[in-house]
C-alpha positions in Angstrom: 66.0 -181.7 7.5 67.0 -180.7 11.1 69.4 -178.0 9.6 66.5 -176.4 7.7 64.3 -176.3 10.8 67.2 -174.6 12.8 67.6 -172.0 10.0 63.9 -171.2 9.9 63.8 -170.9 13.7 66.8 -168.6 13.9 65.8 -166.4 10.9 63.8 -163.8 13.0 66.8 -163.4 15.4 69.2 -163.0 12.4 67.0 -160.3 10.8 66.7 -158.5 14.2 70.5 -158.4 14.6 71.0 -157.1 11.0 68.4 -154.3 11.7 70.1 -153.3 14.9 73.5 -153.1 13.2 72.0 -150.9 10.4 70.5 -148.6 13.0 73.8 -148.2 14.8 75.6 -147.4 11.5 72.9 -144.9 10.5 73.0 -143.2 14.0 76.8 -142.9 13.7 76.6 -141.2 10.3 73.8 -138.9 11.5 75.8 -137.9 14.6 78.9 -137.3 12.5 76.8 -135.1 10.1 75.5 -133.1 13.0 79.0 -132.5 14.4 80.1 -131.3 10.9 77.1 -129.0 10.7 77.7 -127.5 14.2 81.4 -126.9 13.4 80.1 -124.8 10.4 83.5 -124.4 8.5 83.8 -120.9 7.0 81.2 -119.4 9.3 82.9 -119.1 12.7 85.0 -116.0 11.8 82.2 -114.2 9.9 81.2 -110.8 11.5 77.5 -110.5 12.4 75.6 -109.0 9.5 72.5 -108.0 11.5 71.9 -106.9 15.1 68.5 -106.9 16.7 67.2 -105.6 20.0 64.0 -106.9 21.5 61.9 -106.3 24.7 61.3 -109.3 26.9 57.9 -111.0 27.0 57.0 -109.7 23.5 56.4 -111.5 20.3 59.5 -111.4 18.0 60.3 -112.7 14.6 63.8 -113.4 13.2 64.2 -113.9 9.4 66.9 -115.7 7.6 67.6 -113.0 5.1 70.5 -110.8 4.1 70.3 -107.1 5.1 68.3 -105.2 2.5 67.0 -101.7 3.1 64.4 -102.2 0.3 63.0 -105.4 1.7 59.2 -105.3 1.8 58.7 -108.3 4.1 60.2 -109.7 7.3 59.3 -113.4 6.8 58.2 -115.8 4.1 55.9 -118.6 5.4 55.7 -120.3 2.0 59.3 -121.4 2.2 59.8 -125.0 3.3 61.3 -125.3 6.8 63.8 -128.0 5.8 65.6 -125.7 3.4 66.6 -123.4 6.3 69.0 -124.6 9.1 69.3 -122.6 12.3 72.0 -122.7 15.0 72.6 -120.5 18.1 75.0 -119.7 20.8 73.5 -118.4 24.0 75.0 -115.2 25.4 77.9 -116.0 27.7 78.1 -119.6 26.6 80.5 -121.2 24.1 79.0 -124.3 22.4 76.9 -123.8 19.2 73.7 -125.7 19.2 71.2 -126.6 16.4 67.7 -125.1 16.8 65.2 -128.0 16.5 61.5 -128.1 16.2 59.8 -126.6 19.2 56.9 -124.3 20.2 59.2 -121.5 21.2 60.9 -120.5 19.1 58.7 -122.0 16.3 60.1 -122.5 12.8 57.8 -121.0 10.2 59.1 -120.8 6.6 62.4 -118.8 6.7 61.9 -117.3 10.2 62.0 -118.1 13.9 58.9 -117.0 15.9 59.4 -116.2 19.6 56.0 -116.2 21.4 57.2 -114.6 23.6 60.9 -113.8 23.5 62.7 -114.3 26.8 65.9 -112.6 28.1 67.6 -116.0 27.9 67.1 -115.9 24.1 69.9 -113.4 23.8 72.9 -114.6 21.8 74.2 -115.3 18.3 72.0 -116.9 15.7 73.4 -118.5 12.5 71.2 -119.5 9.6 71.9 -121.3 6.3 69.5 -121.4 3.4 69.9 -124.0 0.7 71.4 -122.6 -2.5 70.9 -119.0 -1.3 72.6 -118.1 2.0 75.7 -120.1 3.0 76.1 -118.3 6.3 74.2 -115.5 8.0 75.2 -114.4 11.5 72.6 -112.5 13.6 73.0 -111.0 17.0 69.9 -110.8 19.2 69.9 -108.8 22.5 66.8 -109.2 24.6 66.4 -106.5 27.3 63.9 -105.8 30.0 61.9 -102.6 29.9 63.9 -101.2 32.7 67.2 -102.0 31.0 65.9 -100.4 27.8 64.8 -97.3 29.7 61.2 -97.7 28.5 58.6 -95.3 29.8 54.8 -95.5 29.4 55.3 -98.8 27.6 51.8 -100.0 26.5 50.5 -103.5 26.6 51.5 -105.6 23.6 47.8 -106.3 22.8 45.6 -103.4 21.5 41.8 -103.5 21.2 40.4 -101.1 18.5 36.7 -100.3 18.1 35.5 -101.1 14.5 34.2 -98.1 12.5 36.0 -95.6 14.7 39.3 -93.7 14.1 42.2 -95.3 16.0 46.0 -95.2 16.1 48.6 -97.8 16.6 51.9 -96.7 18.3 55.2 -98.5 17.9 55.9 -99.8 21.5 59.7 -99.7 20.8 59.7 -95.9 20.5 58.9 -95.7 24.2 62.4 -96.9 24.9 65.9 -95.3 24.7 64.6 -91.8 25.3 68.1 -90.4 25.2 68.6 -91.6 21.5 67.2 -89.8 18.6 65.1 -92.2 16.5 64.5 -92.2 12.7 61.2 -93.0 11.1 59.7 -96.4 11.9 59.0 -99.2 9.4 55.7 -101.0 9.9 54.9 -104.6 8.9 51.6 -106.4 9.1 51.4 -110.2 8.6 55.0 -110.0 7.4 54.5 -107.3 4.7 55.6 -103.7 4.9 52.8 -101.2 5.3 53.0 -98.3 2.9 50.6 -95.6 1.8 48.2 -96.9 -0.9 45.6 -95.1 -3.0 43.3 -98.0 -2.4 43.3 -97.4 1.3 43.6 -93.6 1.8 42.1 -93.9 5.3 45.4 -95.5 6.5 48.1 -92.9 7.2 51.7 -93.3 8.5 53.1 -90.5 10.7 56.5 -91.1 12.2 56.0 -93.9 14.7 52.2 -94.3 14.4 49.6 -95.8 12.1 46.3 -93.9 11.8 43.1 -95.8 10.8 40.0 -93.9 10.1 37.8 -95.8 10.0 39.0 -99.1 11.4 38.0 -102.4 9.7 37.8 -106.0 10.8 40.6 -106.8 8.4 42.9 -104.5 10.4 43.3 -107.3 13.1 46.7 -108.9 13.1 50.3 -108.8 14.4 52.0 -105.5 13.7 55.8 -105.4 13.8 57.7 -102.1 13.9 61.4 -101.6 13.2 63.7 -98.6 13.6 67.5 -98.1 13.6 69.5 -97.0 16.6 73.2 -96.6 17.2 74.9 -97.5 20.5 78.6 -96.8 20.6 78.7 -96.7 16.8 77.1 -100.1 16.5 74.0 -100.2 14.4 71.0 -102.0 15.9 67.5 -102.7 14.6 65.0 -102.3 17.4 62.1 -104.6 16.7 58.9 -104.7 18.8 55.4 -106.1 18.1 51.8 -105.3 19.0 48.8 -107.6 18.5 45.8 -105.7 17.3 42.3 -107.0 17.8 39.4 -105.2 16.2 36.3 -105.3 18.4 32.7 -104.1 18.2 30.4 -102.7 20.9 29.1 -105.3 23.2 25.7 -106.6 22.4 22.6 -105.2 24.1 20.5 -108.3 23.4 20.2 -111.7 25.1 20.8 -114.9 23.1 18.6 -115.5 20.1 17.3 -119.0 19.4 17.5 -120.1 15.7 16.3 -123.6 16.6 14.2 -124.6 18.4 12.1 -121.5 18.5 9.5 -121.8 21.3 8.2 -125.3 21.6 9.1 -127.9 18.9 7.7 -131.4 18.8 9.9 -134.1 17.3 8.9 -137.6 16.3 11.1 -140.3 17.8 11.1 -144.1 17.9 11.3 -146.1 21.1 14.7 -147.7 21.7 16.5 -145.7 18.9 19.2 -143.1 19.5 18.4 -139.4 19.0 20.3 -136.1 18.9 18.7 -132.9 20.1 20.1 -129.8 18.4 20.1 -126.3 19.8 21.3 -123.4 17.6 21.8 -120.1 19.4 22.9 -116.7 18.0 25.1 -114.6 20.3 26.0 -111.0 19.6 29.6 -109.7 20.0 31.0 -109.7 23.5 34.6 -109.1 24.2 34.4 -111.1 27.5 31.4 -113.3 27.6 30.2 -115.8 30.2 28.0 -117.4 27.4 26.6 -120.7 28.4 24.3 -123.2 26.6 23.1 -126.4 28.1 20.3 -129.0 27.8 18.1 -129.7 30.8 15.3 -132.3 31.3 12.1 -130.7 32.6 14.0 -127.5 33.1 16.2 -129.1 35.8 19.8 -130.3 35.8 19.6 -133.8 37.2 22.8 -134.7 38.9 22.1 -138.5 38.6 21.5 -138.3 34.9 24.0 -136.3 32.8 23.1 -135.8 29.2 26.0 -136.3 26.8 26.5 -132.8 25.3 28.8 -131.3 22.6 29.3 -127.7 21.5 30.5 -126.4 18.1 31.1 -122.7 17.4 30.8 -121.2 13.9 33.3 -118.6 12.7 33.4 -115.6 15.0 33.0 -112.1 13.6 32.2 -108.6 14.8 28.5 -109.3 14.4 28.8 -112.3 16.8 28.7 -116.0 16.2 26.3 -118.9 16.2 26.7 -121.8 18.6 25.5 -125.4 18.0 24.8 -127.4 21.1 23.9 -131.1 20.8 22.6 -133.5 23.4 22.8 -137.2 22.6 20.2 -139.7 23.8 21.6 -143.2 23.4 18.2 -144.9 23.6 14.7 -143.4 23.7 12.8 -144.5 26.7 9.2 -144.1 27.9 10.3 -141.4 30.3 11.7 -139.4 27.3 8.2 -139.1 25.8 6.9 -137.6 29.1 9.8 -135.1 29.4 10.4 -131.6 28.2 14.0 -131.0 27.0 14.9 -127.4 27.6 17.8 -125.6 25.9 19.0 -122.8 28.2 21.3 -120.0 26.9 22.7 -117.0 28.7 25.1 -114.1 28.1 26.0 -110.8 30.0 22.6 -109.3 29.0 20.2 -112.0 29.9 19.1 -115.6 29.1 16.5 -117.4 26.9 15.0 -120.9 26.7 13.5 -123.2 24.1 11.8 -126.6 24.4 11.8 -129.8 22.5 9.1 -132.5 23.2 9.2 -136.0 21.8 6.3 -137.7 20.1 6.1 -141.4 19.4 6.6 -142.1 15.7 3.7 -143.9 14.1 4.7 -147.1 12.3 4.0 -147.1 8.6 2.6 -150.3 6.9 5.6 -152.0 5.3 3.6 -153.2 2.3 2.4 -149.6 1.5 6.0 -148.3 1.6 7.2 -151.2 -0.6 4.5 -150.7 -3.2 5.1 -147.0 -3.3 8.9 -147.6 -3.8 8.3 -150.1 -6.5 5.8 -147.8 -8.3 8.2 -144.9 -8.1 11.1 -147.0 -9.4 9.0 -148.3 -12.3 7.9 -144.8 -13.2 11.4 -143.5 -13.1 12.6 -146.4 -15.4 9.8 -145.7 -17.9 10.6 -141.9 -17.8 14.3 -142.6 -18.2 13.7 -145.0 -21.2 11.5 -142.4 -22.8 14.0 -139.6 -22.4 16.8 -141.9 -23.7 14.8 -142.8 -26.7 13.6 -139.2 -27.6 16.1 -136.9 -25.9 17.1 -135.1 -29.2 13.4 -134.4 -30.0 12.8 -133.1 -26.4 15.8 -130.8 -26.6 14.8 -129.4 -30.0 11.2 -128.8 -28.8 12.5 -127.1 -25.7 14.8 -124.8 -27.7 12.1 -124.1 -30.2 9.5 -123.0 -27.7 11.2 -121.9 -24.5 14.7 -120.4 -25.4 15.3 -117.0 -26.9 17.1 -116.5 -30.2 20.9 -116.7 -29.4 21.9 -115.1 -32.7 20.5 -111.7 -31.8 23.1 -109.0 -31.7 26.2 -111.2 -32.1 27.3 -109.4 -35.3 27.6 -112.6 -37.3 26.3 -112.7 -40.9 26.0 -116.5 -41.4 24.7 -119.3 -39.3 27.3 -121.8 -40.6 30.3 -122.0 -42.9 30.3 -125.2 -45.1 33.7 -126.8 -45.8 34.0 -129.8 -48.2 36.4 -131.3 -50.7 36.3 -129.3 -53.9 35.8 -131.1 -57.2 38.9 -131.0 -59.4 38.2 -130.7 -63.2 40.5 -133.7 -63.9 38.6 -135.9 -61.5 35.4 -137.9 -62.2 35.1 -140.0 -59.1 31.4 -140.5 -58.4 31.9 -140.4 -54.7 33.5 -137.0 -54.9 30.6 -135.7 -57.0 28.2 -137.1 -54.5 30.0 -135.3 -51.7 29.9 -132.0 -53.6 26.2 -132.5 -54.3 25.6 -133.1 -50.6 27.3 -129.8 -49.7 25.8 -127.7 -52.5 22.3 -129.1 -52.8 21.1 -131.4 -50.0 22.6 -129.6 -47.0 21.3 -126.1 -48.0 17.9 -127.6 -48.9 17.4 -128.9 -45.4 19.1 -126.4 -43.2 18.1 -123.3 -45.2 14.7 -124.2 -46.6 13.4 -126.3 -43.7 15.0 -124.8 -40.6 15.7 -121.3 -41.8 19.4 -121.1 -41.4 21.7 -119.0 -43.6 24.7 -121.0 -44.8 28.0 -119.6 -46.2 29.2 -121.6 -49.2 32.4 -120.0 -50.5 31.8 -120.4 -54.2 28.2 -119.2 -53.8 28.2 -116.5 -51.2 31.7 -114.9 -51.3 32.6 -112.7 -54.3 35.9 -113.7 -55.9 38.8 -111.4 -56.0 40.6 -111.8 -52.7 43.2 -114.3 -51.5 41.8 -117.7 -50.9 43.1 -118.0 -47.4 41.9 -114.5 -46.4 38.4 -115.3 -47.8 38.2 -118.5 -45.9 39.2 -116.9 -42.5 36.8 -114.0 -43.1 33.9 -116.2 -43.9 34.5 -118.4 -40.8 34.7 -115.4 -38.6 31.4 -114.2 -39.9 29.8 -117.5 -39.1 28.4 -119.0 -35.9 29.2 -122.6 -36.9 31.7 -124.3 -39.2 30.3 -127.5 -40.8 33.2 -129.8 -41.9 32.3 -132.6 -44.3 35.0 -135.2 -43.8 36.0 -137.8 -46.4 39.2 -139.3 -47.6 39.5 -136.6 -50.3 39.0 -133.9 -47.7 41.6 -135.3 -45.2 44.3 -135.8 -47.8 43.5 -132.7 -50.0 44.0 -129.0 -49.8 40.7 -128.4 -48.1 42.2 -129.5 -44.8 43.4 -125.9 -44.5 39.8 -124.8 -43.9 39.4 -127.2 -40.9 42.7 -125.9 -39.5 41.5 -122.3 -40.0 38.2 -123.1 -38.4 39.9 -124.6 -35.3 42.1 -121.5 -34.9 39.1 -119.2 -35.3 37.1 -121.2 -32.7 40.0 -120.9 -30.2 40.0 -117.1 -30.6 36.2 -116.6 -30.7 34.2 -118.7 -28.3 30.9 -118.1 -30.3 32.2 -120.2 -33.2 31.6 -123.9 -32.8 32.6 -126.7 -35.1 30.4 -129.6 -36.3 32.0 -132.5 -38.1 30.1 -134.7 -40.6 31.6 -138.0 -41.2 30.6 -138.4 -44.9 32.9 -141.4 -45.5 35.3 -143.5 -43.4 38.9 -142.3 -43.6 42.3 -142.8 -42.1 44.2 -139.9 -40.5 47.5 -139.2 -42.3 50.5 -138.8 -40.1 51.1 -135.3 -41.7 48.0 -133.8 -40.1 48.7 -130.7 -37.9 48.5 -131.5 -34.2 45.6 -129.1 -33.7 43.6 -130.8 -36.4 44.3 -134.3 -34.9 43.0 -133.0 -31.5 39.9 -131.5 -33.1 39.0 -134.8 -34.8 39.1 -136.5 -31.4 37.1 -134.1 -29.3 34.7 -132.3 -31.5 31.1 -133.6 -32.0 30.7 -135.9 -35.1 27.5 -136.6 -37.0 27.7 -139.7 -39.2 26.1 -139.6 -42.7 24.6 -142.9 -43.9 23.8 -142.5 -47.6 21.2 -145.3 -47.6 19.0 -143.8 -44.8 20.1 -140.3 -43.9 18.6 -138.5 -46.8 15.0 -138.7 -45.4 13.9 -135.3 -44.0 12.8 -136.8 -40.7 15.9 -138.9 -40.1 17.8 -138.5 -36.9 20.8 -137.2 -38.9 19.0 -133.9 -39.6 17.8 -133.7 -36.0 21.4 -134.0 -34.8 22.4 -131.3 -37.3 19.6 -129.1 -36.1 20.7 -129.8 -32.5 24.3 -128.6 -33.2 23.1 -125.5 -35.1 22.5 -122.1 -33.3 19.1 -121.7 -31.4 17.1 -119.6 -33.8 13.5 -118.9 -33.0 11.1 -116.0 -33.0 8.5 -117.6 -30.6 7.9 -115.6 -27.4 7.9 -117.0 -23.9 4.5 -117.3 -22.3 1.5 -119.5 -21.8 1.1 -120.1 -25.6 4.6 -121.3 -26.0 4.4 -123.5 -22.9 1.1 -124.9 -24.1 2.5 -125.7 -27.6 5.6 -127.3 -26.0 3.5 -129.7 -23.9 1.1 -130.5 -26.8 4.1 -131.6 -28.9 5.6 -133.5 -26.0 2.2 -135.4 -25.6 2.1 -136.2 -29.3 5.6 -137.6 -29.0 4.5 -139.9 -26.1 1.6 -141.3 -28.1 3.6 -142.0 -31.2 
């Protein structure tokens, strides 16, 4: 007994020791793995495949990709970071170090983003991409503008006025004046910029991009590359410029969307309340915009209202600002105060006021009775709709919906498919099924509802191939009525169902209606498309004892699945007839 108690007391300590041991083992293997990766066997003697030059304090992107003169992008953000491993050796230093997650450089997809790149970033970079690049060595040399002999080097942020003609110059071409430079390759958001017929207003001329006019979508980071040779060594000079498209500054003061003027709100004593203020500001490149709530048009130092601000998406047309003041508990003083929303920009300022009014208490019994009455009415209405939904839909279609068959090019409203009577068979059930298809179904759908059915033996002249005649008849029909029975499922007529399903998949105007004439079991040999159709298509069940009556719901469901076919016009007369029939249905 004492032994069991000692084991139970020492169990947490034992588990803790085991966990510590596992952690040490895991740390050992991880450190060993890092050492093996930093050694990079087979990579140390590889010559650098790419050499880049950059200007200090600029944005710079370094892609893990083999040199390709036809490449149309300089980074791929969709690639998962863990598939790319980066290492680097700082210029003038020996040890190779792994590049870990940081804000500068940041790892994005298959690239390193320097925002900005410093002179200390010069060195050798090695990247390895899983299953694609075993070892890629890149040399990066970061120079100051003075060392790169740059003259008239513009700022790396460019502001362009929307709607005007503007140009973007590659900053790197301002450097190395003594070296002849080839044409520049431009990239925006990682993709190479080329002349396109869809954007003829964008032109590329040597080291400049011409935009006439300039659009809001032209904002972004532009990267330009060109090749230079220094002592027979080929370098790619890469610089970047951030373009922001701006509009003319607004000439209007802030515009209040809510409240506008003086607004009175009902509030309940002792309850919390939020005061919203929505203000529309025009575009301002540098704006001292300010929105604040004041009580009685004064900022009381002793009482600070809790205020929050949200800004909707900015655009060249400006933006809308939502400013909310939160009152934790409405007091009597709040009912005697004016809450003023004050907004200002470079042009001017504007104000709007919210006053609080005591909310009148509503008699509880009145609210309860109203709620019960409404609920009871909803239940009655729901029960009525559930009971007579098919009649309501048919009346609605009959009076208020146009003829959907007009101009669709179809000859028949429905193709009828059933098990054909074989001369050697005398089964009474099969005869009853054939009589249903040839007599009862046409009598109701054609004579009563005015539809035109296609019955192969009756409406199609013989002479062609059976399969071709079936497919042609189905394509000329808006519906395909399939009369299902054991004889149909296991007989040759199943081909007509399969053909109807295939036609419906090709022509969305063709819909299938299944009539379950008799219970049946699906054979295992049925085609997959037929099995799926039997599960998802609408099925109307025929009950021989009661379905034959003209007003039975079977025929209403058949009418519901048939095309909408009416000649009645929309207007007061049709609406009046619809409501008259609806009232007659209620009083039945």
